[in-house]
PAVO-801423 format. One record per residue (C-alpha): residue in one letter; x, y, z. Coordinates in steps of 0.05 Angstrom, whole numbers, plus 5000, padded with zeros to 4 digits. Layout:
[a [X Y Z]];
...
//
This chain:
[m [5126 4522 5075]];
[e [5116 4462 5121]];
[n [5041 4470 5113]];
[k [5043 4537 5149]];
[v [4986 4587 5145]];
[l [5016 4642 5102]];
[i [5006 4715 5122]];
[f [5018 4767 5069]];
[g [4999 4835 5041]];
[h [4989 4860 4971]];
[k [5035 4856 4910]];
[s [5085 4913 4902]];
[p [5087 4913 4979]];
[d [5095 4977 5018]];
[t [5115 4986 5090]];
[d [5045 4974 5118]];
[s [5037 4911 5077]];
[v [5103 4880 5098]];
[t [5103 4900 5171]];
[s [5030 4882 5181]];
[a [5046 4810 5160]];
[i [5102 4807 5211]];
[v [5059 4838 5266]];
[m [5000 4793 5250]];
[e [5045 4731 5254]];
[n [5068 4754 5323]];
[l [4996 4765 5346]];
[e [4974 4696 5321]];
[r [5032 4663 5357]];
[k [5017 4701 5421]];
[l [4946 4676 5417]];
[g [4969 4604 5410]];
[n [4972 4593 5335]];
[e [5044 4572 5321]];
[n [5029 4547 5251]];
[v [5036 4614 5216]];
[k [5089 4648 5173]];
[a [5094 4720 5149]];
[v [5116 4724 5076]];
[r [5120 4778 5022]];
[t [5091 4777 4953]];
[g [5140 4823 4918]];
[e [5205 4861 4924]];
[i [5212 4905 4985]];
[n [5222 4979 4974]];
[k [5277 5022 5004]];
[e [5231 5053 5056]];
[t [5213 4985 5083]];
[k [5285 4962 5080]];
[y [5303 5023 5123]];
[v [5255 4999 5177]];
[l [5277 4926 5175]];
[n [5351 4946 5176]];
[f [5337 4994 5234]];
[l [5310 4935 5274]];
[g [5359 4884 5248]];
[l [5303 4841 5219]];
[e [5309 4797 5157]];
[e [5262 4806 5099]];
[p [5204 4757 5099]];
[e [5209 4701 5048]];
[l [5184 4717 4978]];
[v [5123 4677 4955]];
[e [5091 4692 4888]];
[t [5039 4637 4881]];
[v [5000 4589 4926]];
[e [4978 4518 4915]];
[d [4907 4492 4918]];
[g [4879 4492 4988]];
[q [4935 4535 5018]];
[e [4909 4569 5081]];
[v [4925 4643 5083]];
[i [4913 4707 5122]];
[l [4908 4772 5083]];
[v [4932 4838 5111]];
[d [4928 4907 5081]];
[h [4887 4885 5021]];
[n [4827 4843 5002]];
[e [4822 4849 4926]];
[a [4842 4788 4886]];
[t [4875 4832 4832]];
[q [4923 4859 4885]];
[s [4938 4793 4918]];
[i [4985 4735 4908]];
[g [4982 4692 4845]];
[n [4929 4638 4846]];
[i [4895 4669 4906]];
[e [4830 4639 4881]];
[n [4859 4570 4899]];
[a [4873 4589 4971]];
[k [4829 4584 5032]];
[v [4827 4653 5064]];
[l [4821 4646 5139]];
[k [4824 4719 5159]];
[v [4828 4789 5129]];
[v [4854 4849 5167]];
[d [4851 4912 5126]];
[h [4835 4987 5121]];
[h [4812 4991 5049]];
[s [4743 4987 5019]];
[m [4715 4917 5015]];
[n [4716 4880 4950]];
[f [4717 4809 4976]];
[i [4669 4750 4972]];
[a [4680 4682 5004]];
[p [4633 4621 5000]];
[y [4649 4605 5073]];
[q [4653 4641 5140]];
[i [4718 4678 5155]];
[y [4744 4729 5204]];
[y [4740 4795 5167]];
[r [4761 4861 5199]];
[a [4768 4926 5161]];
[e [4765 4995 5193]];
[p [4764 5065 5162]];
[v [4832 5085 5190]];
[g [4897 5108 5159]];
[c [4935 5043 5165]];
[t [4926 4969 5176]];
[q [4974 4972 5234]];
[t [4924 5016 5271]];
[v [4874 4960 5266]];
[l [4926 4911 5290]];
[y [4943 4957 5348]];
[k [4871 4953 5370]];
[m [4871 4877 5363]];
[y [4933 4872 5409]];
[k [4897 4916 5460]];
[e [4832 4877 5456]];
[n [4868 4811 5466]];
[d [4913 4839 5521]];
[v [4976 4821 5482]];
[e [5038 4860 5499]];
[i [5066 4907 5446]];
[d [5142 4903 5453]];
[k [5192 4954 5426]];
[n [5203 4920 5359]];
[i [5128 4910 5346]];
[a [5115 4982 5366]];
[t [5169 5006 5318]];
[l [5139 4965 5261]];
[m [5070 4993 5276]];
[l [5095 5065 5282]];
[s [5134 5060 5217]];
[a [5074 5035 5178]];
[i [5028 5090 5205]];
[a [5081 5142 5188]];
[s [5086 5114 5118]];
[d [5011 5108 5103]];
[t [4992 5175 5133]];
[l [5055 5213 5111]];
[v [5072 5226 5184]];
[l [4999 5241 5202]];
[k [4992 5294 5148]];
[s [4950 5253 5099]];
[p [4874 5264 5098]];
[t [4868 5189 5112]];
[t [4894 5202 5183]];
[t [4842 5189 5237]];
[e [4840 5201 5312]];
[a [4851 5126 5321]];
[d [4917 5132 5284]];
[k [4938 5190 5326]];
[k [4919 5154 5390]];
[a [4959 5093 5370]];
[v [5019 5136 5353]];
[q [5020 5168 5422]];
[e [5029 5101 5457]];
[l [5074 5071 5403]];
[e [5122 5130 5410]];
[k [5128 5116 5484]];
[i [5140 5041 5475]];
[s [5189 5049 5417]];
[g [5224 5110 5444]];
[l [5218 5142 5375]];
[d [5189 5209 5352]];
[i [5146 5197 5290]];
[s [5163 5267 5265]];
[t [5237 5250 5264]];
[f [5239 5175 5250]];
[g [5180 5178 5201]];
[v [5211 5233 5159]];
[d [5279 5198 5157]];
[m [5243 5135 5135]];
[l [5203 5170 5081]];
[k [5266 5204 5055]];
[a [5302 5138 5052]];
[g [5246 5112 5008]];
[t [5251 5169 4959]];
[d [5320 5149 4934]];
[i [5307 5119 4865]];
[s [5373 5139 4833]];
[d [5392 5066 4819]];
[f [5322 5045 4795]];
[t [5301 5034 4723]];
[p [5236 5069 4700]];
[e [5202 5000 4702]];
[q [5223 4990 4774]];
[v [5200 5060 4794]];
[i [5130 5053 4768]];
[n [5124 4986 4804]];
[i [5148 5010 4872]];
[d [5076 5018 4894]];
[s [5028 5001 4839]];
[k [4957 4975 4847]];
[l [4910 4945 4795]];
[f [4836 4963 4796]];
[e [4776 4938 4757]];
[q [4713 4979 4754]];
[s [4656 4988 4703]];
[n [4692 4940 4655]];
[k [4755 4982 4658]];
[r [4824 4958 4680]];
[f [4871 5011 4705]];
[r [4931 5021 4751]];
[i [4948 5076 4799]];
[a [5021 5076 4816]];
[q [5052 5122 4868]];
[v [5122 5141 4888]];
[n [5143 5189 4942]];
[t [5195 5243 4927]];
[a [5226 5304 4958]];
[d [5239 5334 4889]];
[l [5187 5329 4833]];
[d [5235 5357 4781]];
[s [5282 5298 4792]];
[i [5225 5252 4772]];
[f [5196 5289 4713]];
[k [5262 5303 4679]];
[n [5256 5230 4660]];
[q [5184 5234 4638]];
[a [5196 5204 4570]];
[y [5227 5142 4600]];
[f [5170 5134 4650]];
[e [5119 5141 4594]];
[q [5153 5087 4554]];
[a [5151 5039 4614]];
[i [5078 5057 4628]];
[n [5057 5045 4556]];
[e [5091 4977 4557]];
[d [5051 4959 4619]];
[i [4987 4983 4587]];
[e [4998 4938 4527]];
[k [5022 4879 4568]];
[e [4964 4880 4618]];
[n [4911 4906 4569]];
[l [4897 4967 4612]];
[d [4848 5021 4593]];
[f [4889 5075 4628]];
[y [4946 5085 4677]];
[v [4959 5139 4728]];
[f [5029 5148 4756]];
[a [5032 5196 4815]];
[a [5096 5227 4843]];
[t [5078 5253 4912]];
[d [5119 5310 4941]];
[i [5127 5293 5015]];
[i [5152 5363 5030]];
[n [5097 5405 4999]];
[s [5040 5353 5001]];
[n [5023 5355 4927]];
[s [5024 5302 4872]];
[k [5042 5308 4799]];
[i [5014 5255 4754]];
[i [5026 5223 4687]];
[s [4962 5198 4655]];
[l [4964 5151 4595]];
[g [4919 5102 4558]];
[n [4858 5102 4513]];
[d [4814 5124 4571]];
[a [4864 5174 4601]];
[p [4814 5232 4592]];
[v [4774 5203 4650]];
[v [4828 5233 4694]];
[e [4812 5303 4670]];
[k [4739 5293 4685]];
[a [4753 5261 4753]];
[f [4796 5318 4779]];
[g [4766 5375 4738]];
[i [4834 5398 4712]];
[p [4867 5397 4644]];
[v [4921 5345 4630]];
[d [4976 5378 4589]];
[n [5031 5336 4557]];
[h [5001 5276 4595]];
[t [5015 5311 4662]];
[a [4976 5349 4714]];
[m [4989 5376 4784]];
[l [4941 5354 4838]];
[e [4946 5407 4893]];
[n [4940 5381 4964]];
[v [4930 5310 4939]];
[v [4974 5257 4972]];
[s [4929 5197 4984]];
[r [4914 5146 4930]];
[k [4860 5113 4972]];
[k [4822 5175 4992]];
[q [4839 5229 4941]];
[m [4858 5195 4876]];
[l [4817 5131 4870]];
[p [4748 5157 4892]];
[p [4740 5212 4839]];
[i [4765 5164 4785]];
[l [4714 5112 4807]];
[n [4659 5165 4808]];
[a [4677 5185 4738]];
[l [4675 5113 4714]];
[n [4609 5101 4749]];
[g [4578 5160 4713]];
[d [4577 5210 4770]];
[v [4618 5254 4724]];
[n [4595 5268 4654]];
[l [4645 5232 4611]];
//
């Protein structure tokens, strides 16, 4: 890496994670720091490939571990369990994120996290604050990530800041988020050539809370039936992950981008926590979560509340 400062998002990278690394590298260079390199920490999904192919950009280099003392910048995450291998050996210089904070450093760093729908919205503000031009490619990367994370501004995670950013980004990019964003989301729903193991790892995040280890995986679809006709195979892959990673439970959510609902598979010794968290019965390991599309705002919080004792387990 030629002693470059590495910029990367979380494992099982999504569109925000990958594009934020690229956009952050551009911002650093425009501000005079040439010694930076955007990389990825996992395989890129079809949605993100759609965006990169649209712009004719190459995928960032894959990096899975870092060496002692490696200087890094984290985007779209801050939890060690979601980061690159050996992250504890790295020196984190900056964090730019939009998730809840679960980060401690024994030294001063630049840390910026805002309660918005997408990390790119934070980066948009940073470009504006530093009077750095947002060109057409950067605007497209920003717009695509906001469309992805907010489901084209329909997710409850969407804020006025996201909407304001989109208005200008549409003008710069020449794209309509309602058209480009939906095309991008649909491109990401094609999992016909994926194995069950690949599907559950398209966008999977590991969490640790109240001495419990669990994953919430999410995949977008335009047809829930096409996912759940293979339920047995997904359950086999999930159970293998539970055993391999010593998980207490696992939630796999298929999110219907057309009707804005999610259907879940819940497995593991502590799977009943999901019933308590959402107040609904889980039948045959599955449940429909009406009007639930956001892992960050609608799935994770009630599960954490249940684990913390806010729900009578």
